[in-house]
C-alpha positions as CSV (number, residue, x, y, z in Angstrom):
1,M,147.9,146.0,133.9
2,H,150.1,144.2,131.3
3,L,152.5,141.3,131.4
4,E,155.8,143.0,131.3
5,N,158.7,141.2,129.5
6,V,156.5,138.2,129.1
7,I,158.8,136.0,127.1
8,W,161.5,136.4,129.7
9,R,159.0,135.6,132.4
10,A,157.8,132.5,130.6
11,L,161.4,131.2,130.1
12,T,162.4,131.8,133.7
13,T,159.2,130.4,135.3
14,R,156.6,127.9,133.8
15,Q,158.5,127.2,130.6
16,S,162.1,127.2,131.9
17,H,162.4,123.6,130.7
18,F,162.2,124.9,127.1
19,A,164.9,127.5,127.6
20,E,168.4,127.9,126.3
21,S,170.3,130.4,128.4
22,C,173.3,132.7,128.2
23,D,173.9,135.2,131.0
24,S,171.1,137.8,130.8
25,A,169.3,136.3,127.7
26,R,167.0,133.3,127.1
27,R,165.6,131.7,124.1
28,F,163.2,128.8,123.4
29,V,164.7,125.7,121.9
30,R,164.9,126.4,118.2
31,E,162.5,123.6,117.1
32,V,159.9,125.1,119.5
33,T,159.9,128.8,118.4
34,S,162.3,131.6,117.6
35,L,161.1,133.7,120.5
36,C,163.9,135.1,122.6
37,A,164.2,137.6,125.5
38,F,166.7,139.4,127.7
39,A,166.3,140.7,131.3
40,E,166.8,144.2,129.9
41,A,167.2,145.5,126.3
42,N,170.6,147.0,127.1
43,N,174.2,146.2,125.9
44,D,174.5,143.3,128.3
45,G,171.2,141.9,127.0
46,Y,172.2,142.1,123.4
47,T,175.6,140.7,124.0
48,S,174.1,137.7,125.8
49,L,171.5,137.3,123.0
50,A,174.3,137.4,120.4
51,Q,175.9,134.4,122.0
52,L,172.6,132.5,121.9
53,A,171.8,133.4,118.3
54,G,175.2,132.6,116.9
55,L,176.7,134.2,113.7
56,G,173.9,134.4,111.1
57,G,171.3,133.2,113.6
58,T,168.0,135.0,114.2
59,A,166.1,136.1,117.3
60,A,162.6,137.3,117.6
61,V,162.0,139.7,120.5
62,F,159.3,141.9,122.0
63,L,160.4,145.5,122.7
64,N,158.8,148.4,124.5
65,E,160.2,150.8,121.9
66,P,160.9,150.4,118.1
67,Y,164.1,148.6,117.4
68,E,167.1,151.0,117.0
69,S,169.9,150.1,114.7
70,R,172.7,148.3,116.6
71,A,176.1,147.1,115.5
72,G,176.3,143.4,114.9
73,W,172.6,143.0,114.1
74,D,170.2,143.4,111.1
75,C,166.5,143.9,111.6
76,I,164.9,141.7,109.0
77,A,161.3,142.1,110.1
78,G,159.3,144.1,112.6
79,A,155.9,145.5,113.4
80,G,153.8,147.3,116.0
81,L,152.5,144.8,118.5
82,L,149.6,144.8,120.9
83,Q,149.2,142.6,124.0
84,M,145.5,141.9,124.8
85,I,144.1,140.3,127.9
86,C,140.7,138.8,128.6
87,E,140.1,139.4,132.3
88,N,136.3,139.2,132.4
89,G,135.9,135.5,131.7
90,K,133.8,136.1,128.6
91,H,134.2,133.1,126.3
92,A,130.7,132.1,125.0
93,A,130.9,129.9,122.0
94,P,129.9,131.7,118.8
95,L,127.1,130.1,116.8
96,E,128.2,130.7,113.3
97,S,130.1,127.4,113.0
98,T,129.1,123.9,113.7
99,A,132.3,122.3,112.4
100,P,133.8,119.8,114.9
101,I,136.9,120.7,116.8
102,I,139.8,118.2,116.9
103,E,142.8,118.2,119.2
104,L,146.1,118.4,117.4
105,G,149.3,116.6,118.3
106,D,152.7,115.3,117.0
107,E,151.2,113.6,113.9
108,D,149.6,116.9,112.8
109,S,152.8,119.0,113.0
110,P,153.5,118.9,109.2
111,E,150.1,120.3,108.4
112,M,150.3,122.8,111.2
113,L,153.6,124.1,109.8
114,E,152.0,124.2,106.3
115,L,149.1,126.3,107.5
116,T,151.2,128.7,109.6
117,A,153.6,129.1,106.7
118,L,150.7,130.2,104.5
119,T,148.9,132.4,107.0
120,K,151.9,133.8,109.1
121,P,150.3,134.1,112.5
122,G,153.8,134.4,114.1
123,P,156.8,132.1,114.5
124,F,155.8,128.5,114.5
125,G,158.2,125.5,114.6
126,P,157.9,121.7,114.4
127,R,157.6,121.5,118.2
128,T,155.6,124.6,118.9
129,H,152.5,122.4,119.6
130,E,154.4,121.0,122.6
131,L,153.8,124.3,124.5
132,G,150.2,123.5,125.2
133,Y,146.7,122.5,124.0
134,Y,146.2,122.9,120.2
135,V,143.0,122.4,118.4
136,G,141.9,122.6,114.7
137,I,139.1,122.2,112.2
138,R,139.4,120.0,109.1
139,D,137.5,120.3,105.8
140,G,137.7,117.4,103.5
141,G,140.4,115.9,105.7
142,K,142.6,119.0,105.3
143,L,143.5,121.2,108.3
144,V,142.0,124.6,107.5
145,A,142.1,126.4,110.9
146,M,143.9,126.1,114.2
147,A,144.6,127.8,117.5
148,G,146.5,126.9,120.7
149,E,148.6,127.9,123.7
150,R,152.1,129.4,123.6
151,L,153.6,131.6,126.4
152,K,152.8,130.6,130.0
153,V,153.5,132.7,133.0
154,P,152.1,132.3,136.6
155,G,148.4,132.9,136.3
156,Y,148.3,133.5,132.6
157,T,148.4,131.5,129.3
158,E,148.7,133.0,125.8
159,V,146.3,132.1,123.0
160,S,148.4,131.8,119.9
161,A,148.7,130.5,116.3
162,V,145.2,131.6,115.6
163,C,144.9,131.1,111.8
164,T,142.5,130.2,109.0
165,H,143.2,129.1,105.5
166,P,142.3,132.0,103.1
167,D,139.7,129.9,101.4
168,H,137.8,129.4,104.7
169,L,137.7,132.9,106.2
170,G,134.4,134.3,107.4
171,K,133.0,130.9,108.8
172,G,133.6,131.7,112.4
173,Y,136.4,129.1,112.8
174,A,138.9,131.4,114.6
175,A,136.4,132.5,117.2
176,K,135.2,128.9,117.7
177,L,138.7,127.6,118.2
178,M,139.8,130.5,120.5
179,T,136.7,129.9,122.6
180,E,137.7,126.2,123.1
181,V,141.3,127.2,124.0
182,M,140.1,129.9,126.4
183,R,137.7,127.4,128.0
184,G,140.6,125.2,129.0
185,I,142.7,128.2,130.3
186,H,139.8,129.4,132.5
187,A,139.2,125.9,133.8
188,R,142.7,126.0,135.2
189,G,141.9,129.3,137.0
190,E,144.2,131.2,134.6
191,T,143.6,134.3,132.5
192,P,144.0,134.3,128.7
193,F,146.1,136.8,126.8
194,L,147.4,137.1,123.3
195,H,149.6,139.2,121.0
196,V,148.6,140.6,117.6
197,R,150.1,142.9,115.0
198,A,148.8,146.4,115.7
199,D,147.7,146.7,112.0
200,N,145.7,143.5,112.0
201,S,142.3,145.1,112.4
202,R,140.3,142.0,111.4
203,A,141.9,139.9,114.1
204,I,141.6,142.7,116.7
205,A,137.9,143.0,116.1
206,I,137.4,139.2,116.7
207,Y,139.5,139.4,119.9
208,E,137.5,142.3,121.2
209,R,134.2,140.5,120.6
210,L,135.6,137.6,122.7
211,G,136.3,140.0,125.6
212,F,140.0,141.0,125.1
213,H,141.2,144.5,125.6
214,T,144.5,146.1,124.8
215,A,146.9,146.1,127.8
216,W,150.2,147.1,126.1
217,A,151.4,148.5,122.9
218,G,155.0,147.6,121.9
219,H,157.0,146.3,119.0
220,Y,158.1,142.9,117.6
221,A,161.4,142.6,115.8
222,V,163.2,139.7,114.1
223,L,167.0,140.3,114.3
224,R,169.8,138.5,112.5
225,R,173.3,138.5,114.0
226,T,175.8,139.7,111.5
227,A,179.0,140.0,113.6
């Protein structure tokens, strides 16, 4: 199974308090994330999304099919996207790293923005950390790796913003932090899932070792409203 139209489901269920709405479209408050959704990717959906985005505004959406050119919109970024789910409860902590894990909060937001701007794990805003539990690893006082929770739907929580500074790759930080986030998700009786670019083979290999499997293959598009 896969979590169909998961952004829409999140914004109409567990995360409705973060939603801005217009007819058949929803978006997260801009400071939280640029993720948006519509009930269906049809004319009504795009018309509603245009009202939410505003002229010159952007909207990041998940689609079942590659984005097709549409009047009033420019596609400024896009990629194949995989949804992966960990249904077997496997989340044994890897042994490669002994670095201590710290919980991240409001005071860490500037460094979280800096790290995600460098590593580009997906849209991340000054209030994204409010969506759930975020953890990190510091080296010499500097935040060098992080992971946390983003989309939440009944029974499931997304592991997101998994990123490591390029100077600290290969130390097992991503797997260690994901394991910690997954531990909390399982403790609540929920199932972890995530999204990853289809061409990110390094990350996919880590996720598979942690017990994730591909449940859905779709597309990610960042759209700008032009008219």
